[in-house]
Every structure is written in structure tokens, then in C-alpha cells.
ZAVO-136992 format. One record per residue (C-alpha): x, y, z. Coordinates in pm, 1 decimal. Last residue first. Example, Ala and Ser with C-alpha at 12.3 -4.5 7.8 and 13.67 -1.06 7.14 Angstrom:
+----------+----------+----------+
!       px !       py !       pz !
+----------+----------+----------+
!   1367.0 !   -106.0 !    714.0 !
!   1230.0 !   -450.0 !    780.0 !
+----------+----------+----------+
END
This chain:
+----------+----------+----------+
!       px !       py !       pz !
+----------+----------+----------+
!  10297.7 !  17201.4 !   9893.3 !
!  10114.8 !  17388.7 !   9685.4 !
!   9941.2 !  17584.3 !   9884.1 !
!  10346.5 !  17674.6 !  10049.1 !
!  10372.0 !  17813.0 !   9707.5 !
!  10085.2 !  18051.8 !   9700.7 !
!  10185.0 !  18193.0 !  10050.6 !
!  10539.1 !  18289.9 !  10002.5 !
!  10417.4 !  18422.5 !   9590.3 !
!  10148.2 !  18661.1 !   9827.4 !
!  10385.6 !  18680.9 !  10065.3 !
!  10620.1 !  18928.3 !   9860.7 !
!  10317.5 !  19170.4 !   9788.9 !
!  10330.8 !  19244.0 !  10195.1 !
!  10587.0 !  19572.5 !  10188.2 !
!  10423.9 !  19698.0 !   9926.9 !
!  10248.3 !  19820.5 !  10269.9 !
!  10504.8 !  20057.8 !  10372.8 !
!  10627.9 !  19993.9 !  10770.1 !
!  10482.1 !  20302.0 !  10931.4 !
!  10703.9 !  20452.1 !  11230.0 !
!  10502.4 !  20579.0 !  11462.4 !
!  10536.1 !  20982.3 !  11658.4 !
!  10411.3 !  21093.8 !  11999.5 !
!  10737.7 !  21177.4 !  12071.5 !
!  10659.1 !  20903.6 !  12334.5 !
!  10912.7 !  20955.6 !  12630.5 !
!  11145.5 !  20660.3 !  12822.1 !
!  11217.8 !  20675.1 !  13178.8 !
!  11495.0 !  20486.1 !  13240.9 !
!  11438.0 !  20142.5 !  13455.5 !
!  11173.1 !  20009.6 !  13309.6 !
!  10780.4 !  19961.8 !  13400.5 !
!  10612.3 !  19772.8 !  13215.5 !
!  10322.7 !  19762.1 !  12894.7 !
!  10419.4 !  19410.1 !  12714.0 !
!  10343.0 !  19398.5 !  12351.7 !
!  10623.7 !  19676.1 !  12264.5 !
!  10650.2 !  19944.2 !  12005.2 !
!  11002.2 !  19929.2 !  11914.7 !
!  11171.0 !  20149.5 !  12005.7 !
!  11441.1 !  20427.0 !  11865.2 !
!  11617.3 !  20597.3 !  12080.9 !
!  11617.6 !  20935.4 !  12141.3 !
!  11879.8 !  21108.2 !  12445.4 !
!  11758.7 !  21387.6 !  12634.6 !
!  11829.7 !  21230.6 !  12945.5 !
!  11472.7 !  21198.2 !  13083.5 !
!  11540.1 !  20939.4 !  12782.4 !
!  11335.5 !  20982.5 !  12384.0 !
!  11126.6 !  20842.7 !  12201.0 !
!  11161.9 !  20759.9 !  11842.7 !
!  10820.6 !  20526.0 !  11753.0 !
!  10766.6 !  20141.4 !  11631.6 !
!  10578.1 !  19894.2 !  11457.8 !
!  10323.2 !  20062.0 !  11245.9 !
!  10165.7 !  19883.2 !  10939.8 !
!  10132.3 !  20090.1 !  10619.9 !
!   9929.3 !  20300.1 !  10368.7 !
!   9628.9 !  20098.8 !  10338.1 !
!   9475.8 !  20304.2 !  10134.3 !
!   9099.0 !  20472.2 !  10144.0 !
!   8945.7 !  20806.6 !   9951.8 !
!   8602.6 !  20901.8 !   9860.5 !
!   8502.3 !  21195.0 !   9654.2 !
!   8268.7 !  21493.3 !   9727.7 !
!   8515.7 !  21722.6 !   9612.5 !
!   8884.8 !  21706.1 !   9507.2 !
!   9090.9 !  21979.0 !   9566.6 !
!   9418.7 !  21975.5 !   9326.3 !
!   9437.3 !  21772.7 !   9034.1 !
!   9797.7 !  21695.0 !   8970.8 !
!   9907.0 !  21713.6 !   9345.6 !
!   9606.2 !  21531.8 !   9522.0 !
!   9345.4 !  21617.4 !   9771.4 !
!   9060.7 !  21508.3 !   9922.7 !
!   8756.3 !  21477.9 !   9998.2 !
!   8448.5 !  21354.0 !  10149.4 !
!   8568.5 !  20986.5 !  10323.3 !
!   8939.0 !  21019.7 !  10305.8 !
!   9116.1 !  20783.8 !  10500.5 !
!   9508.7 !  20756.9 !  10432.0 !
!   9518.0 !  20412.7 !  10663.5 !
!   9778.8 !  20262.2 !  10899.6 !
!   9652.7 !  19943.1 !  10969.4 !
!   9791.5 !  19827.8 !  11327.0 !
!  10088.2 !  19559.9 !  11418.6 !
!  10223.2 !  19748.0 !  11698.3 !
!   9943.8 !  19972.8 !  11897.2 !
!   9930.2 !  19698.4 !  12181.1 !
!  10190.4 !  19898.5 !  12359.0 !
!  10146.3 !  20272.0 !  12309.1 !
!  10155.0 !  20544.3 !  11965.4 !
!   9991.4 !  20888.0 !  12016.5 !
!   9943.8 !  20962.8 !  11637.3 !
!  10214.0 !  21232.1 !  11407.1 !
!  10302.3 !  20949.3 !  11144.2 !
!  10666.7 !  20846.1 !  10998.9 !
!  10803.4 !  20661.2 !  10639.9 !
!  10896.4 !  20332.6 !  10619.9 !
!  11109.5 !  20116.7 !  10313.7 !
!  11459.5 !  20268.9 !  10489.9 !
!  11627.7 !  20439.4 !  10318.5 !
!  11701.7 !  20721.6 !  10613.6 !
!  11262.0 !  20731.9 !  10539.4 !
!  11196.0 !  20590.3 !  10213.8 !
!  10990.2 !  20904.3 !  10034.4 !
!  10650.2 !  20799.2 !   9901.4 !
!  10522.1 !  20804.1 !  10243.6 !
!  10588.3 !  21160.4 !  10291.0 !
!  10655.2 !  21274.4 !  10623.7 !
!  10488.4 !  21331.2 !  10970.8 !
!  10120.6 !  21180.8 !  10828.1 !
!   9839.0 !  21299.5 !  11005.1 !
!   9685.9 !  21159.1 !  11323.2 !
!   9319.2 !  20977.7 !  11386.1 !
!   9314.1 !  20612.8 !  11616.1 !
!   9050.2 !  20430.9 !  11620.1 !
!   9014.9 !  20187.7 !  11905.2 !
!   8945.7 !  19811.2 !  11865.2 !
!   8594.0 !  19604.7 !  11869.4 !
!   8532.3 !  19248.5 !  11999.5 !
!   8147.2 !  19341.4 !  12170.5 !
!   8179.0 !  19325.1 !  12496.0 !
!   8559.1 !  19342.6 !  12483.1 !
!   8556.9 !  19670.2 !  12396.1 !
!   8962.1 !  19741.7 !  12341.4 !
!   9247.9 !  19864.4 !  12554.1 !
!   9555.0 !  19656.4 !  12523.4 !
!   9763.3 !  19943.6 !  12590.5 !
!   9676.1 !  20049.0 !  12248.9 !
!   9453.8 !  19793.1 !  12039.5 !
!   9447.8 !  19852.6 !  11675.4 !
!   9341.5 !  20070.5 !  11433.5 !
!   9554.4 !  20396.6 !  11321.0 !
!   9388.7 !  20653.2 !  11060.5 !
!   9598.4 !  20926.8 !  10855.5 !
!   9538.0 !  21246.0 !  10689.2 !
!   9773.9 !  21400.2 !  10501.5 !
!  10055.4 !  21599.0 !  10490.7 !
!  10317.1 !  21552.2 !  10170.3 !
!  10073.9 !  21511.6 !   9910.6 !
!   9913.4 !  21221.6 !   9752.2 !
!   9996.9 !  21239.7 !   9403.4 !
!  10384.7 !  21005.0 !   9359.8 !
!  10244.5 !  20721.6 !   9606.4 !
!   9904.6 !  20744.0 !   9356.6 !
!  10201.9 !  20686.0 !   9120.0 !
!  10387.6 !  20390.8 !   9300.0 !
!  10033.1 !  20265.4 !   9332.1 !
!   9846.1 !  20239.6 !   9693.4 !
!   9798.7 !  19917.2 !   9816.5 !
!   9447.2 !  19917.3 !   9930.4 !
!   9342.0 !  19656.7 !   9619.0 !
!   9619.0 !  19463.3 !   9736.4 !
!   9386.4 !  19287.3 !  10000.7 !
!   9246.1 !  19412.5 !  10347.8 !
!   8976.3 !  19092.1 !  10510.5 !
!   8676.8 !  19198.8 !  10673.4 !
!   8523.8 !  18987.3 !  10944.3 !
!   8234.1 !  18772.0 !  11093.8 !
!   8267.8 !  18456.0 !  11129.2 !
!   8003.4 !  18159.5 !  11069.3 !
!   7984.3 !  17879.5 !  11282.5 !
!   7855.2 !  17550.2 !  11170.9 !
!   8114.7 !  17309.8 !  11278.0 !
!   8217.3 !  17342.7 !  10902.6 !
!   8185.6 !  17642.8 !  10891.5 !
!   8428.4 !  17656.0 !  11204.6 !
!   8705.8 !  17433.5 !  11035.9 !
!   8694.1 !  17615.6 !  10735.1 !
!   8809.9 !  17951.5 !  10908.1 !
!   9064.6 !  17768.2 !  11118.3 !
!   9211.9 !  17585.5 !  10812.3 !
!   9239.4 !  17862.8 !  10634.0 !
!   9436.7 !  18098.2 !  10880.2 !
!   9772.3 !  18134.9 !  10726.6 !
!   9981.8 !  18322.8 !  11014.9 !
!  10203.4 !  18637.5 !  10869.4 !
!  10573.4 !  18813.5 !  11002.4 !
!  10656.2 !  19202.3 !  10934.9 !
!  10883.9 !  19295.5 !  11094.1 !
!  11081.4 !  19415.3 !  10751.7 !
!  11451.5 !  19474.2 !  10815.6 !
!  11520.8 !  19081.9 !  10829.5 !
!  11384.9 !  19074.4 !  10459.1 !
!  11233.7 !  18727.5 !  10464.5 !
!  10956.9 !  18788.1 !  10605.0 !
!  10809.0 !  18597.8 !  10897.0 !
!  10568.9 !  18272.7 !  10865.6 !
!  10415.8 !  18252.2 !  11194.8 !
!  10252.6 !  17914.3 !  11322.4 !
!  10626.2 !  17868.8 !  11538.7 !
!  10560.5 !  18165.9 !  11716.0 !
!  10247.5 !  18047.8 !  11881.9 !
!  10396.2 !  17713.9 !  12002.9 !
!  10064.9 !  17680.3 !  12179.5 !
!   9755.4 !  17830.7 !  12019.9 !
!   9461.9 !  18042.0 !  12145.7 !
!   9110.8 !  18070.2 !  11887.1 !
!   8856.0 !  18228.8 !  12079.1 !
!   8531.3 !  18321.3 !  11872.3 !
!   8308.8 !  18526.4 !  11950.9 !
!   7937.0 !  18684.7 !  12065.0 !
!   7929.7 !  19056.8 !  12195.3 !
!   7826.3 !  19179.7 !  11872.5 !
!   7687.1 !  18977.0 !  11618.2 !
!   7821.7 !  19085.5 !  11305.8 !
!   7594.1 !  19118.8 !  11006.1 !
!   7558.8 !  18759.1 !  10729.2 !
!   7163.7 !  18809.4 !  10775.5 !
!   7183.5 !  18518.0 !  11056.9 !
!   7398.7 !  18691.5 !  11323.6 !
!   7811.1 !  18655.3 !  11206.0 !
!   8053.3 !  18550.6 !  11469.1 !
!   8315.2 !  18805.0 !  11579.9 !
!   8696.7 !  18671.0 !  11574.7 !
!   8899.7 !  18691.6 !  11923.5 !
!   9282.4 !  18589.3 !  11902.7 !
!   9550.7 !  18395.5 !  12076.4 !
!   9851.1 !  18302.8 !  12183.3 !
!  10082.1 !  18052.9 !  12369.9 !
!  10491.2 !  18059.7 !  12411.4 !
!  10569.5 !  18378.0 !  12258.9 !
!  10968.6 !  18448.6 !  12135.1 !
!  10897.1 !  18659.8 !  11911.5 !
!  10519.1 !  18710.8 !  11836.7 !
!  10466.3 !  19053.4 !  11853.0 !
!  10827.8 !  19077.4 !  11752.8 !
!  10766.7 !  18958.9 !  11437.5 !
!  10476.7 !  19231.3 !  11338.7 !
!  10121.6 !  19146.6 !  11262.5 !
!   9934.3 !  18999.6 !  10911.6 !
!   9708.2 !  18737.4 !  10988.9 !
!   9586.4 !  18521.2 !  10657.7 !
!   9375.9 !  18451.1 !  10421.4 !
!   9439.3 !  18260.6 !  10090.4 !
!   9253.3 !  18386.5 !   9798.0 !
!   8986.4 !  18296.2 !   9574.3 !
!   8694.1 !  18427.7 !   9368.4 !
!   8930.4 !  18578.1 !   9088.4 !
!   9238.1 !  18580.8 !   9211.8 !
!   9394.4 !  18680.4 !   9500.9 !
!   9747.9 !  18546.6 !   9620.3 !
!   9700.9 !  18708.6 !  10023.3 !
!   9314.9 !  18825.5 !  10192.2 !
!   9488.4 !  18990.4 !  10485.7 !
!   9304.0 !  18980.8 !  10850.6 !
!   9474.1 !  19275.5 !  11058.5 !
!   9690.8 !  19165.5 !  11386.3 !
!   9734.4 !  19431.2 !  11720.2 !
!   9965.1 !  19354.1 !  11984.7 !
!   9891.0 !  19227.6 !  12341.6 !
!  10139.0 !  19146.9 !  12612.7 !
!  10214.6 !  18831.3 !  12889.8 !
!  10562.4 !  18751.6 !  13133.4 !
!  10636.8 !  18433.6 !  13178.0 !
!  10924.3 !  18428.2 !  12989.7 !
!  10836.2 !  18216.7 !  12720.2 !
!  10633.5 !  18506.5 !  12636.9 !
!  10256.6 !  18413.9 !  12699.8 !
!  10083.7 !  18648.0 !  12369.1 !
!   9707.4 !  18809.8 !  12297.7 !
!   9693.9 !  18907.8 !  11962.0 !
!   9318.2 !  19192.2 !  11885.1 !
!   9234.6 !  19094.4 !  11553.6 !
!   9171.4 !  19389.8 !  11316.5 !
!   8993.5 !  19414.8 !  10984.8 !
!   8635.3 !  19452.6 !  11122.6 !
!   8673.8 !  19792.8 !  11225.9 !
!   8821.3 !  19844.8 !  10854.3 !
!   8392.7 !  19750.0 !  10787.3 !
!   8349.9 !  20002.3 !  11076.2 !
!   8495.9 !  20301.1 !  10947.9 !
!   8382.1 !  20214.7 !  10542.0 !
!   8000.5 !  20198.9 !  10707.6 !
!   7848.7 !  19829.6 !  10761.4 !
!   7562.5 !  19800.1 !  10580.0 !
!   7211.4 !  19876.8 !  10714.7 !
!   7014.7 !  19500.6 !  10794.4 !
!   6748.6 !  19426.6 !  10545.1 !
+----------+----------+----------+
END
């Protein structure tokens, strides 16, 4: 019998490395993750989540999903590459222009793979990982977080695996940073990290405001999705820069503050109704 994957291995298999070719001819990378929307019993609508700016102005795009072996476990080193023209047109944008999120339904791709006898391995995230209002009120301002993605496009290409980055919350996730549905994390954020899921990640214990220290109990929650970060220029100006897909030289030197701006995960919930309506049609 195969050894079950650990929690960290499972969330690693939720992500996909998004590769884009823009209308300008430039190429770039971003991060996406697979999510099960409109879950109802054993049924759901699978889709990839990323930032709008990752796929904006993209004429072609692709991502990779690992194959499963005969025991249903990941077959490291074997992967299916899904490539598309008119890539931007395949994504459904969040209805709020201020929310830098979009989704791409992938049920037809998964059905086609299954019909072709190809078994894929991935771990979809879901609404059960989004913290409730009560849970957000009970967490502390300073929490351990883990971000999973492809900074600077870096990945284990041989095994189709992402990179983990560890950090802490820099502002309280229950507060809306400057009135927006987002918060800050203290973690290094680089081009390619856009769209990375950010998890509250405690495996052996944690502290809450109401119950104090919880020993021997784990807690994993999807706090949000990285999309931008404050940077300062050599002249000292502070600018908010969406984490780019393209890593290229620019005329004004910008220095990351090692802070990331994270869209709160509850903003994913609006896609449940949108995708249900599309599915009915």
C-alpha cells in the first residue's frame, strides 16, 4: 500500500505553473491552483484560480498536471501539458474590478484525459479551507503562513513540483488593509509568485484568542491569494506593484520590501454561483 501524502505534499499538488506568451511576444510565468467550486456532495466544478494580470494580454498559455500511477499516487516525472491559443479568453474574471482574480474551468480537460485513459493527480482546494468569520476573529495578528508557487518561474521541472515559501502575517487577516479585502504577509515575493495560495499552516499546535494554546492539533486554512507587493525605488518612493509574470530589467530600480499583498480567500466564493450558472447553460 502506498504511503499517504503529507499535508504539505497535498497542497503542493494543488498548484500549477502557468506559462504565458503575451501579445507583445514576451514570455512569463505565474502560479495557479486547482479549486472545486459549487461543491454539492460528490459533484463540483473544477477550475484553476490565478490573478487577472497573470493572463492579461496573453495570446498563448499552458500549464502542467502530474499523472497518477496505478496505485493512484503521483507519478513524479510524468505530466500532461495543456496548451491553448487565445489564452486570456478562456478565463472568467472576478466581477469586482478591484479583485485581481480569475478562474478557468477545466472539467472538459479532465473528462478528455480520462477518456484517453490518462489518470491525473492533483489536490483541489475547496470552500472548507476558507476560514469563517468566527475563525478569523479568533486568530492572532501574528500567524505562520506558507505560500506555494513558482517564484521567478523556479520549479522542480523533472518532478513538476512547486516551491514553498514560509513567512508570517504582517497585518491581521481579519482586517481589511486600507479598506480593501486584503492583508499583508511578510515573505519574499518575486515574479512568478502571482496567484500563489497563502495558507495558515500549523501542523503541531497553534494559539487562538479564545482558547489559548492548542497542543497536538493541526490547522490548515486558505487565507488568500498573493497578487502584489510594496516596493521602493532608489529615490525612496513607495509603490504598489502587482507581482509580475515577466522578470525583466526596468529603467527605475525597484527594491522589494519582502511584503506581499494577499486577496482574502472569501473572494473566491462569488465564483460558485457564476460557474453554476455557466454549467446550467
